[in-house]
N, C-alpha and C positions, 0 to 999 in steps of 0.2 A: 757573439755579435758578428763574427766573421761569417758564420754560416747564414745568419739572417741577411746580411748585406748581399751575400751571393744569391740567396733566394729572391730578394727584391730585384737584383740586377736581372735575374732570369725572367722574372715577371715583366719587367720593363722591356726587355728585349722582345719577349713574346708579343707584348702590346704593340711595340713599334712595327713588328713584322705584320701583325694583323692590320694595323692602320695602313701599312704600306700596301697590302693587298687590296684594301678597300679603296685607297687613293689611286691604285693602278687602273681602276675602272675608267674607261673613256666615256665622256658625256656625249650624247647625241640628242638634239632637240628636234622633235617631229611634230609637224602640224598635220592633222587628219580630219576628214569629214565622215569617217566611218561611224556607224551608230555606236552610242555609248556601250551598249551590251556587247557588241562585237569587240570594241577596243579593250575592254576589261579582260575578256577571255583570250584574245590574241596576245596581249601584253604578258599575261601570266605565262603563256607558252613561250613567247619570245625571250623572256628573261631567263628561262631555263636553258634555251639553246644559245643564248648570247650572254653568258655570265660575266663577261668582261666589259659589257656596255651598261652604262647608266642611261636608260631610255626615258627621256622626259617627253611624254606625249601630251599635246594640248589639242583637245577636241573642239572644233568650231563648225558651225553650219557652213554650207557651201559658199554662200555669199559673204559671211563674216570672215572666212579664211582668206578670200581674195582681197577684201578690204584691209585686213591686217597686213598682208604681204605688201600691198601698195603703200601703206603707211610706214612700213619698215624698209622701204626700197633702198634707201641710202645706208642703212645699218641693219641688215638681216638678223633677226633674232632666232630664226629656225635654221636647221641644216638641210632638211629634206621634207618632202610632202609624201604622205602615205594614204592612198585611197581617196583621191579627189577627182571630181568629174572631169573627163577629158575635154569637154567643151569649155570648161573654165581654164584648165591647165594650158590649153593651146593658145589662149589669149596672152599668156605670159612669155611665150617663146619670142615673138617679135619685140617684146619690151626688154629683152636681154636679161631677164631675171632667172633663167634656168640654165643649168650647165649640162651639156651632153654627158651621159654616162651609161654604158652597157653593163649592167650588173652580171655577176657570175651566173651562168646558165641562161643568159639572154637569148642565145641561139635556139633554145628549146621553145620559146614563146612564139607562136605563129605571127607572121608578118602583119596581119590586120589588127593585131593587139599591141603594137608598139610603134613608136615614131622611128622612121628609118634612120634618122640622125642621132637617136638615143636621148631625145629630150624628155620622153616619158615612156613608161612601160605599164601596160594594164595588168591588173591582178584579177579582176572579176567584172561581172556586169550585174546590174540590178534593173528590174523591169517594173513598169507601171502595173498596178493592180487595183481593183475595186474591192474594198473590204466592207462587208455589210454586217449589221447586227441582226441576227435572226429573230431575236425577241422583239426588237423595235419594228422590224419589217412585218412580223406576224400581227403585232398589236395594231399597227396602222393599216393592215391589209394591203401591203405593198409588195410587188415582186422584186426579186433581186436582179439588178441590172446586169446584163451580159456584155453590153458595149456602150460606147460613148453616146450613141443616138438614143439609147434607152433612158439616159439621164435627163433627157428633155421632157419626159413625162411630167405634166403639171402636178401630179400627185406628190412629187418629190420636193415641191417648193419649200425652201427653208430647211430641208432635211439632209442637204448635201454639204460636204466640206472638202476643200482641196488645198494644196500648198501654194503659197505665193512664189512664183517663179523667180522673183528678184532676190529671194533669200534662200530658196530651197532648190537643190539640184533635181530633186524628184519633180517639183513643180515645173521646172524649166523643161525637163525631158517630156513631160506630158503635153505642154503647150507646143514645144518644138516638133513633136511627133505629129500633132494635128495639123500644123502648118505645112508639113510635107505630104501627109496623107490626103488632106482635103483639097489641095490645090496642086494638080499635076504641073502647073505652069509656074510654080513658086520661084524658080530661079530667074525667070524672065520678067519679073515685075518688082516694084518696091514692096518691102515687107508690109507696109501699112495697107496695101491693096490685096493682100492674101485673103482668099475666100474663107479661111478658117475663122477669121475674126467674127464673121456673121454667126457662125455656129457658137463660138464662145460667148457672144452677147446673149444668145438664147439660153445657153447653159447658166449664165450669170443670174438669170431670173429665178432659178431654182437654188442657187448657192446660198447657204446659210453663213459661211465664213471662209475667208482666205487666211491661212496661217503660215508662219514662216518655216515651220518644220515639216519635213517630208513624212515623218513617222506619226506626228500628232493627229492627222486626220483619221488614221486607223485606230489610234489609242482612244481618242475622244468618242469615236463610233463604238468601240468596244465597251466604253463606259456608259453607253446608252444616250449620249447627247445628240447623236445624229443617226440617220438610217444607213447612210453609205459614205465612206470616206475614200477619196482618190488618193492612194498611197503607193506602196510597193510590196512585193510578194513576201519578203522576209518578215516584215512586221506582222503579217497575218499568221505566219508560222509560229512566231514567238507568242503571240496572244492566244492562239489556239492551245498551245502547250500549257499555258497558264489557266486554262479553263474558261476563257471568255466565250460568249455565244456568237462567234464570228463565222462568216462564210466568205469565200473569195471567188472572184471572177477576173480572168485576164481579158482586157478589152478585145471584143470580137473583131473589131476593125483592124487590129494590130496593136500589140503592146509596145509602147515607146520604151526605149532602154538607154542606159548610159554605161559607159566604161568607167571604172574607177582605176586611177593610175597613180604611179609613184614617180617622183622627180627629185633630182639633186638641185639645190638652190645655189645660184651663183653668189660667191662671197660667203659660203658656209664657214663658220668659225671652227667647226669640228668635221672637216671634210672626210678624213680617214674613217672616223667612226660612222659617219653618214653612209659612206660607201659600203661598209660592213653590214650596216642595217639593211640597206637596199638590196644587197646580195641575198640576205636571209629572206627578205620580203617577197622574192619571187621564187623561192625554193619550193620543192615539192612538199616538204613538211609544212611550210607556211600555207601553201595552197590547200592542203587537206584541212587546215583550220578554217580558212575562208569558206570552204565548201559546206561547212556545217550551217551556214547562214544564206549563202548566195544561190541563185538559180544556176549560175555557171561561173567557173573560174577559167583562167587562160592557160593553165598548165595542162597539156594533153593527157587525157585518160582519167582525170580527177572528176568524179561525179558530184552533183549537188545533193541537197537534203532529200530524204525519202518522203517527207511530208509535203513537198512542193512538186508541181508537175515537172517532168523531165524537159530540159531545154528544147530538145528536138520535137516536142509535141506542141510547143507554143508558137502561135503566129506572131512574129515580131514585126514591128512597124519598120518601114524602109528609112531608117535614120540617115541623115546626111550630116555627119559630124563636122566636116570642114565648113559647109554653108552655115550650119547652126552656130558654130563658134565665131565665124567671121561676122555674122549678123546678130550676135547675142545682145549687144548693147541696144540695137534698134528694136529687136523683138521685145525686150523688157520695157523700153520707152513706150512703145505702142500699147503693150499690155497695161502698164500703169496708167496711161492716158485714158483707157477705156474703163478700167475696173477699180482704180483707187482714187476716185474723185471725192 
């Protein structure tokens, strides 16, 4: 009996030690708008590199993430933001909902990819792209659009799909890029007087659907429901690898793009763990993971996917992030007034 009791005691001690190790994990709650496929792969890697963190990531669309933050303003349920559009994030700085933090290695990130006061740090950029279904295009005897102006072709009527900018960061960057590109005087007039609205009204005549997700236009196009979806480049890459009959074009006039950024939330319940996660999230090893999906990442020297065009070969739209962020609410109000009647 004595030997048995000693054995049981040893087992109990071992169990307590194991439970102690498990309990020693620090929780961090992360809100993200990165695509589901990305989040799954990144988290698998992160958990290997951060074994002492219990990373609880909640994936939300761009618009949903902002709405949840506002709803939780007085009692934040997340600790940090990981991969959210900079035009959305910037709105929360004057609201006093973000805490400045310069993650470890912050000095390696170029100045144009981070807030000078440390409210946000960019990890990558994603760009607008047209994803076409080669089978649908061939069957309907339609050309693949090379630019926004091509989409005005009456032959595309009902065969186009794009994201709703009120819920999708991809949709917003597409509209925001057109507001800057199509009206050189955009800064000196009310948003509602921008020349791009006339273009968007013509485009609306061909539009089959506006949808809340930035990736769904490409996915529904790949499934044969539309001829061309206004989406972003990574989705094309993913669909192509899966064998869908897709082709891609970056808008010839200039591809609108958006920075995806990380931030520390003010009032974070697990601030220490959040800072550790944010340190990892801009590390070179993390950036190498992002580069499997993105056109470009912000860590110098890390290249994007081989099956996507190199960033320096793409004509990028002249985005004005401060103006687009400041006027975001008005841009969405005008867009909804025109197209969600």
